[in-house]
Residue, then its C-alpha position, 0 to 999 in steps of 0.5 A: m596151640s602147641k601148649q594146649a596139645p600136651i595138656k590134652r594128652s596128659l588129661q587123656r592118660k589120667w582119664q584112661k588110668s582112672k577108668p575102671k576095668p571091666t569085670n566081665r567073666n568072658s574078659k579072659k576068653k577075649s584076651n585069649g587068641i581062640g576067644s578073640l578069633m571066635e568073637n571076630r567070626r561072630c561079628h563077621l557073620r552079623k555083618k554078612k547077614r543078607e539084607v532084603k529090600v522091601s517096598k513100602t507101598d507093596p511089601e508082597s512084591g519083590l525086587l527085580v534086578k535085570n541089569e545094572r540100571e533096571r531095579v524095580f519091584a515087580y511080580s512074576y507070572h508063571t503060566a502054562c498052556d497046551r500045544n494049541g495055546w489054551i492057558l491051563q494055569t497061572y501062578v503069581t509070585a514075587a519077582n525075587v522068587h526063583d523060577s525053580q521054586a514056583f515050578f512045583v506049585l504050578f505043575e501040581r495045579v496043572k495036574r489037578e486042572i487036566q486030571s492027568c499027567p502030561e507027556a512032556v513039558c517044554v520050559d525055558a532056561g529058568y526052570k533048568t535045574p536037576a531037581i526039576a529034572k528028577y521030579l519030572l522023570e520020576q513021574g514019566v514026564k519028559p522035560i524039554w529045555p533049551y541049550t544054555r551057553p557055558k559060563t566059563k571064562d574065555g581061554f579056560f577049560r570048560k566043564s565038558d573038557f573034564v571027563y567023569d568016570e562013573y565006576f571010580d567016581c572021579y574026574l579026568c582032566p585034559n592032562d589025564q590027571v585024576l580029580s578025586y572026590s572030596t566032600t558034598n556041600r550044602e547045595g547038593y554038589r559033590e566036589y572033586k579036587s585035584d592034587p596041588a603037587v601035580c597041578r603046580s607043574c602042569p603045562y595047562l595050569h593057566q588054562c585050568t584054574q587061577s587058584k593060589s593053592y594050585t587046586k582045581v575043583v569040579t562040582r557035580h550035583v547028586w542028581q546030575d544023572y537026571y539032568e543029563e538025561a533031560e539034556h539028551l532029550r533036546y536032540v530027539p527030533e520029535y521033542r526038538e519040533l515040539y520045543a519050537l512051538r513055544k514061540e507060537t504058544i506061550e510066548r504069544d500068550f504073554a505078548d497078548m497079556k502085555e500088549k492087549h490086556g494091560l499086564r505090562w504093569t500091575h494095577y493092584r497091590g498085593l499078591e492075592k489081587n494080582e493072582a486073581q487078575a491074572m486068572l481073570v485075564c487068562a480066562a478072558m483070553n481063552l474065551k476070545k480063542l473060543a470065539n475065534y474057533l466058533w467063528k471059523a467053524k460056522h460052516r460046520p454046525f456040529f462043531s459049533f454045537a459041541w461047545l454048548p455044554i461047556l459054556p455054562t461052567f466056563f461063564e460061572n468061573i468068569v463071574y466067580l473070578w470077577n467077584k473075587m477081585g474085591f474079597r480076600h480068599s485063597s486063590e489056589t483052588h480056582f482054575v482058569n477055565s473048564l474047556v481045557r480038559f476037553l482040548f488038552a493035547g498031552r503036552i504043556f508049555l511053561s514060561k515066566h514073565e515079570i510084571r513090573y510094579h508101577s511105583n517108585f523105588t523104595 
């Protein structure tokens, strides 16, 4: 074995010497320091390209990641209802689509359904973004959303500890030092950075940042004023009582969808069929609610006869949605029911739940 090793090495050296040199025009650039740096940067960007996992049985579904153990392809059902629990509209997307992207489509459908603009909208934390706050406040709609806990690490200063000075456009840290404006990133956040020379000797450095360059960065969205205005609405007693109705309206509707109408798991493949099924189930739930209203009003004849002009149009929509389950047409123009136009109380509730796709992870 010891005699064969030098022979192999000598053969490899001869083969490398006899190997022809590359005649590439960019060979000189690669040997240069800047050229090699740019080439390494391109290779890094190719490796960093995001990979999106697609289901083999249903490519239109999206991967839902709830925790480290639960990963499944699913659909998200975004639904709106009024303060009495009547479902106004529903919108189905893949589970990997963020709630803020589906909000605008669902809200426009609700406006077409009720033929007006609501007074207030109660949403869950998934729709809590500056873009939605600006979109609603410009139309005169009051966005009401819940309180979200700050995501700062324990032992560090929160963002609320840094005071924003609107006149000078800067932030003041707890040590009364100025964080001046630096740049605006692509996500629409303005970055305010501190002076590293001052932060290096700051007594609160271990509570402020772990940056190796001794620089604290605080971000502020360009539409942060709309976001803060919506945050103040949470403290209004009227809107606080209105938000408490979410557990009695939209959350109850989702519980009935999953427990009584089999929407905990999907029964169809494809986005269009799932959206048609969601509309059909929502229309059936409104029809059941109508039957309960009529049963409770049996001692009030006028109230009972008032529903007769609405029923024919309502049943036509039920039949149309039922027939649509076997065809492939656009489902964006189909409304859930016809009676909500007469029952709408001026305020709607929006929420989203994931409907899991019953198949193996692929």
